[in-house]
C-alpha positions as CSV (number, residue, x, y, z in Angstrom):
1,M,-100.0,-41.1,19.0
2,K,-97.5,-42.7,21.8
3,K,-99.8,-45.8,21.9
4,Q,-99.7,-46.0,18.2
5,I,-96.0,-45.9,18.2
6,E,-95.7,-48.5,20.9
7,Q,-97.9,-50.9,18.7
8,N,-95.8,-50.1,15.6
9,V,-92.4,-50.8,17.7
10,Q,-94.1,-54.3,19.0
11,Q,-95.0,-55.1,15.3
12,L,-91.6,-54.2,13.7
13,L,-89.6,-56.1,16.4
14,T,-91.9,-59.1,15.7
15,Q,-91.1,-59.0,12.3
16,I,-87.2,-58.7,12.5
17,W,-86.7,-60.6,15.8
18,K,-85.0,-64.1,15.1
19,P,-84.3,-66.8,17.9
20,G,-81.3,-66.1,19.8
21,D,-81.7,-62.2,19.5
22,L,-81.8,-59.9,22.3
23,I,-84.5,-56.9,22.5
24,I,-83.6,-53.9,24.7
25,A,-86.7,-51.7,25.5
26,W,-88.8,-50.4,28.2
27,K,-91.4,-52.0,30.1
28,N,-93.9,-50.9,33.0
29,A,-92.4,-50.7,36.6
30,S,-94.2,-51.2,39.8
31,L,-94.1,-47.5,40.7
32,P,-96.2,-44.9,38.9
33,G,-94.6,-43.0,36.2
34,H,-91.7,-45.3,36.1
35,R,-90.3,-47.3,33.2
36,T,-87.5,-49.9,33.4
37,P,-85.1,-51.4,31.0
38,A,-86.5,-54.6,29.6
39,F,-84.0,-57.4,28.1
40,L,-86.1,-59.7,26.1
41,Y,-85.2,-63.2,24.6
42,R,-88.7,-64.5,23.7
43,K,-90.9,-63.5,20.9
44,E,-94.0,-63.5,23.1
45,D,-92.6,-60.9,25.4
46,I,-92.4,-58.2,22.9
47,Q,-96.0,-57.3,23.9
48,D,-94.7,-56.1,27.2
49,I,-92.8,-53.3,25.4
50,V,-94.2,-49.9,26.2
51,F,-93.2,-46.4,24.9
52,D,-94.5,-43.3,26.4
53,S,-93.5,-39.8,28.1
54,F,-92.1,-41.6,31.1
55,C,-89.4,-43.7,29.2
56,D,-86.5,-41.4,30.6
57,I,-83.6,-44.0,31.0
58,S,-81.3,-44.1,28.1
59,L,-80.8,-47.9,27.1
60,A,-77.5,-47.0,25.1
61,K,-75.3,-47.6,28.1
62,Y,-76.1,-51.5,27.8
63,L,-74.2,-51.6,24.5
64,N,-70.6,-51.1,25.9
65,E,-68.4,-54.0,26.5
66,R,-68.8,-54.3,30.2
67,N,-72.6,-54.3,30.4
68,R,-73.0,-56.6,27.3
69,Q,-71.0,-59.2,29.7
70,E,-73.5,-58.8,32.4
71,I,-76.8,-59.0,30.1
72,L,-75.7,-61.4,27.3
73,P,-75.5,-65.2,27.9
74,P,-72.3,-67.0,27.0
75,H,-71.6,-67.5,23.5
76,F,-74.2,-65.0,22.3
77,K,-74.4,-65.2,18.4
78,G,-77.7,-63.2,17.7
79,K,-78.5,-59.4,17.1
80,I,-79.2,-56.8,19.7
81,H,-82.3,-54.8,18.9
82,I,-82.2,-51.6,20.9
83,V,-85.1,-49.2,20.9
84,C,-84.2,-45.5,21.5
85,K,-85.4,-42.2,21.5
86,P,-83.2,-39.7,19.0
87,C,-81.3,-38.4,21.8
88,D,-80.3,-41.8,23.0
89,A,-79.6,-42.8,19.3
90,K,-76.8,-40.3,19.3
91,S,-75.3,-42.1,22.3
92,V,-75.5,-45.4,20.2
93,M,-73.8,-43.5,17.4
94,Q,-71.0,-42.6,19.7
95,T,-70.9,-46.2,21.0
96,F,-70.1,-47.3,17.4
97,S,-67.7,-44.3,17.0
98,D,-65.8,-45.3,19.9
99,Q,-65.5,-49.0,18.8
100,Q,-67.4,-50.3,21.9
101,I,-69.4,-52.4,19.6
102,S,-69.6,-53.4,15.9
103,E,-72.7,-51.7,14.2
104,T,-73.3,-55.1,12.5
105,L,-74.3,-56.7,15.8
106,V,-77.0,-54.0,16.4
107,N,-80.4,-53.2,14.9
108,L,-81.2,-49.4,15.9
109,I,-84.8,-48.7,16.4
110,V,-85.5,-44.9,16.9
111,V,-88.9,-43.7,17.9
112,A,-90.4,-40.3,17.3
113,C,-90.5,-38.5,20.8
114,D,-91.9,-35.1,21.7
115,G,-90.4,-34.7,25.0
116,I,-89.7,-37.0,28.2
117,I,-91.2,-36.0,31.6
118,D,-89.1,-35.1,34.5
119,R,-90.8,-36.6,37.4
120,K,-88.9,-34.7,40.0
121,K,-90.5,-31.4,38.7
122,I,-93.9,-33.1,39.3
123,E,-93.2,-34.7,42.6
124,K,-92.0,-31.4,44.2
125,H,-95.6,-29.8,43.5
126,C,-97.6,-32.9,45.1
127,D,-98.2,-32.8,48.8
128,Q,-97.9,-36.7,49.3
129,S,-96.7,-39.6,47.5
130,I,-98.0,-40.3,44.1
131,V,-99.9,-43.3,43.7
132,D,-101.0,-43.1,39.9
133,M,-99.6,-41.0,37.1
134,Q,-101.1,-40.9,33.7
135,E,-100.6,-38.9,30.5
136,T,-102.9,-37.6,27.8
137,D,-102.0,-35.6,24.8
138,F,-100.9,-32.6,26.5
139,Q,-101.1,-33.3,30.3
140,I,-100.1,-35.3,32.9
141,L,-102.6,-36.4,35.5
142,C,-101.6,-37.5,39.1
143,T,-103.4,-38.9,42.3
144,D,-101.5,-38.8,45.4
145,I,-102.1,-41.2,48.4
146,S,-104.8,-39.1,50.0
147,G,-106.6,-38.9,46.8
148,K,-105.8,-35.4,45.7
149,E,-105.5,-34.9,41.8
150,Y,-103.2,-32.8,40.1
151,V,-102.9,-31.8,36.5
152,F,-99.6,-30.6,34.8
153,E,-99.1,-29.4,31.5
154,K,-96.4,-31.6,29.6
155,R,-94.3,-29.0,28.0
156,E,-93.7,-27.6,31.5
157,S,-93.0,-30.9,32.8
158,W,-90.2,-32.0,30.4
159,L,-86.7,-32.8,31.4
160,R,-84.3,-29.8,30.7
161,K,-82.8,-31.4,27.5
162,C,-86.3,-31.6,25.9
163,E,-86.9,-28.0,26.3
164,D,-85.4,-27.4,22.9
165,A,-84.6,-29.7,20.0
166,R,-80.7,-29.6,20.1
167,N,-80.5,-33.1,21.2
168,C,-83.4,-34.4,19.1
169,D,-82.1,-34.4,15.8
170,L,-81.6,-37.7,14.0
171,P,-78.1,-39.2,13.3
172,Y,-76.4,-39.1,9.9
173,Y,-76.7,-42.9,9.8
174,Y,-78.7,-45.1,7.2
175,G,-78.8,-48.3,9.3
176,Y,-81.8,-47.5,11.4
177,Y,-85.5,-48.0,11.5
178,F,-87.5,-45.0,12.4
179,V,-90.9,-45.5,13.9
180,G,-93.3,-42.7,13.5
181,D,-93.8,-40.0,10.9
182,E,-90.4,-38.9,10.0
183,K,-91.1,-36.0,7.9
184,E,-93.7,-34.7,10.5
185,Y,-91.1,-35.3,13.1
186,R,-88.2,-33.3,11.3
187,T,-90.8,-30.5,10.7
188,R,-91.5,-30.3,14.5
189,L,-88.0,-30.2,15.2
190,K,-87.4,-27.0,13.0
191,H,-89.9,-25.2,15.3
192,R,-88.3,-26.1,18.6
193,Y,-84.7,-25.8,17.5
194,Q,-82.5,-23.2,19.4
195,T,-79.1,-22.6,18.1
196,H,-77.8,-21.1,21.1
197,K,-78.7,-21.5,24.7
198,K,-77.5,-19.0,27.4
199,L,-75.1,-20.8,29.9
200,P,-73.5,-19.4,33.1
201,Q,-70.3,-19.0,31.0
202,D,-71.9,-16.7,28.8
203,T,-73.1,-14.1,31.5
204,M,-70.8,-14.7,34.5
205,S,-67.2,-13.6,35.2
206,P,-64.4,-16.2,35.7
207,K,-64.7,-15.6,39.4
208,E,-68.5,-15.6,39.5
209,L,-68.4,-19.1,37.5
210,Q,-65.8,-20.2,39.9
211,Q,-68.2,-19.7,42.8
212,K,-71.1,-21.0,41.1
213,I,-69.1,-24.4,40.6
214,H,-68.1,-24.3,44.0
215,Q,-71.7,-24.0,45.1
216,E,-73.1,-26.6,43.1
217,L,-70.5,-29.1,43.2
218,S,-70.4,-28.6,47.1
219,R,-73.7,-30.6,47.3
220,C,-72.3,-33.5,45.7
221,I,-72.0,-36.9,47.7
222,R,-69.9,-38.6,45.3
223,C,-72.3,-41.5,44.7
224,N,-71.0,-42.2,41.3
225,A,-74.5,-42.0,39.7
226,C,-73.4,-39.7,37.1
227,R,-70.4,-41.9,36.0
228,N,-72.4,-45.3,36.3
229,I,-75.2,-43.9,34.2
230,C,-73.1,-42.3,31.4
231,P,-73.0,-44.0,28.1
232,A,-70.0,-42.5,27.3
233,C,-68.0,-43.7,30.3
234,F,-66.9,-47.0,29.3
235,C,-63.5,-47.7,31.2
236,S,-65.4,-50.1,33.4
237,D,-62.9,-51.8,35.7
238,Q,-60.0,-49.6,34.5
239,C,-61.7,-46.4,35.7
240,V,-59.2,-44.4,37.7
241,F,-61.4,-43.8,40.7
242,D,-61.8,-47.5,41.3
243,K,-58.2,-48.2,41.5
244,P,-57.2,-47.8,45.3
245,K,-54.0,-49.9,44.9
246,E,-52.5,-47.7,42.5
247,R,-49.6,-45.4,43.7
248,A,-50.9,-42.3,42.4
249,K,-54.1,-41.7,44.0
250,L,-56.0,-38.9,42.1
251,V,-58.8,-38.3,44.4
252,E,-58.9,-38.9,48.3
253,N,-61.9,-41.1,49.6
254,Q,-63.0,-38.2,52.0
255,V,-65.9,-36.4,50.5
256,T,-64.5,-32.8,50.7
257,T,-65.7,-30.0,48.3
258,E,-62.1,-29.9,47.1
259,N,-62.0,-33.5,46.4
260,T,-65.2,-33.4,44.7
261,I,-64.4,-30.4,42.3
262,L,-61.3,-32.7,41.3
263,Y,-63.4,-35.8,40.7
264,H,-65.7,-33.8,38.4
265,M,-63.1,-31.9,36.6
266,I,-61.3,-35.5,35.8
267,R,-64.3,-36.9,34.8
268,F,-65.4,-33.8,32.7
269,H,-62.1,-33.9,30.7
270,H,-62.5,-37.6,30.2
271,I,-65.8,-37.5,29.0
272,A,-66.5,-34.2,27.3
273,P,-65.0,-34.9,23.8
274,N,-67.7,-37.7,23.4
275,C,-70.5,-36.5,25.5
276,T,-73.6,-36.3,23.3
277,G,-75.6,-34.1,25.9
278,C,-78.0,-37.0,26.5
279,G,-78.5,-35.6,30.1
280,E,-78.3,-38.9,32.1
281,C,-75.8,-37.8,34.6
282,E,-78.1,-34.7,35.5
283,R,-81.3,-36.9,35.6
284,A,-79.6,-39.6,37.9
285,C,-78.1,-37.1,40.3
286,P,-80.0,-37.3,43.5
287,K,-78.8,-33.8,44.3
288,D,-79.9,-32.2,41.1
289,I,-76.5,-30.8,40.3
290,P,-76.7,-28.9,36.8
291,L,-73.9,-31.0,35.4
292,H,-74.8,-29.8,31.9
293,I,-73.2,-26.4,32.6
294,F,-70.0,-28.1,31.9
295,F,-70.5,-30.4,29.0
296,E,-73.0,-28.1,26.9
297,Y,-70.4,-25.4,26.9
298,F,-67.4,-27.6,25.9
299,N,-69.8,-29.1,23.2
300,R,-70.7,-25.7,21.9
301,C,-66.9,-24.9,21.6
302,M,-66.2,-28.1,19.7
303,E,-68.6,-27.6,17.4
304,E,-67.6,-23.9,16.8
305,E,-63.8,-24.9,16.4
306,F,-64.2,-28.2,14.5
307,G,-67.7,-28.4,13.3
308,Y,-68.1,-31.7,15.3
309,K,-71.0,-33.0,17.3
310,P,-70.4,-36.3,19.2
311,G,-73.0,-38.8,18.2
312,K,-73.9,-37.3,14.9
313,T,-72.5,-40.1,12.9
314,N,-71.4,-43.6,13.5
315,D,-67.8,-43.5,12.4
316,E,-66.2,-39.9,13.1
317,R,-63.6,-40.1,15.8
318,Q,-63.5,-37.7,18.7
319,K,-61.6,-34.5,17.5
320,L,-59.3,-34.6,20.6
321,L,-58.4,-38.1,19.9
322,S,-57.6,-38.0,16.2
323,Y,-55.7,-36.1,13.8
324,N,-54.9,-36.1,10.0
325,L,-51.5,-37.1,8.6
326,G,-49.5,-33.9,7.9
327,E,-51.6,-31.8,10.6
328,D,-49.5,-29.4,12.7
329,L,-50.1,-30.7,16.2
330,V,-48.3,-27.9,18.0
């Protein structure tokens, strides 16, 4: 199925690509089980595009203004064709909604996805470095440097966000191409969808939650991986953490637990209203800090209070940044 989707993506892009356009997709990397972003300007390179259960990186980040300046040539006049998993497509929708890019410049191609592999889960069960990693319909087959072979069930090796279908629904948007059987995909979502997932906030007292946050964030090394990978974080050179000359220094450079908690709390209150739950921050974290416990709870509150889910549409503004005329703001 994945191979067929991959071929269909290549065929679609061959049909809609025009000279001067940019394609953002995935291609093979040198390490086993890794896929890397591909920025393609030539029609003949479309054959290098891949799609499988190892395409974990969200490509939506590359649509914001700063990253476009880095990847686009000067005076770019073409269209950007971006290939996305459904969870990534929500980030693209939020990019439109946040007015980071005009949707007229983008062709969004959404591929049917049944889960992405968390390599960290697999690697911790292997005795030595992995030299080969392949997938079948239901399993991941690995070989380490000594020749020892391992078999993992796909469903048990998914990223945390893939364990239910909350992040897999398709956007309310008519401007995208869907590659795969859309009717069958929507049926699968209904069987996996969970409306309410238990979070620490549901079971812990405020004191217990505070202790957990302190415990988890004390492992943070302030590498900024969570910030740099986040599609919703687009302040670029205006980021408050990158302004050492400002008089008001919000966070000290010294990595202490108190400074780290303040760093994450500032970032949380900045990002939470337009966080789509893509999980990129957690995936990129070298310390495996479960950052979702902050964002998922806030998003649930927003959905219950406002009926709003970030990334669901291409034009609905963040609820904490917008209001209606005549609305009581007190």
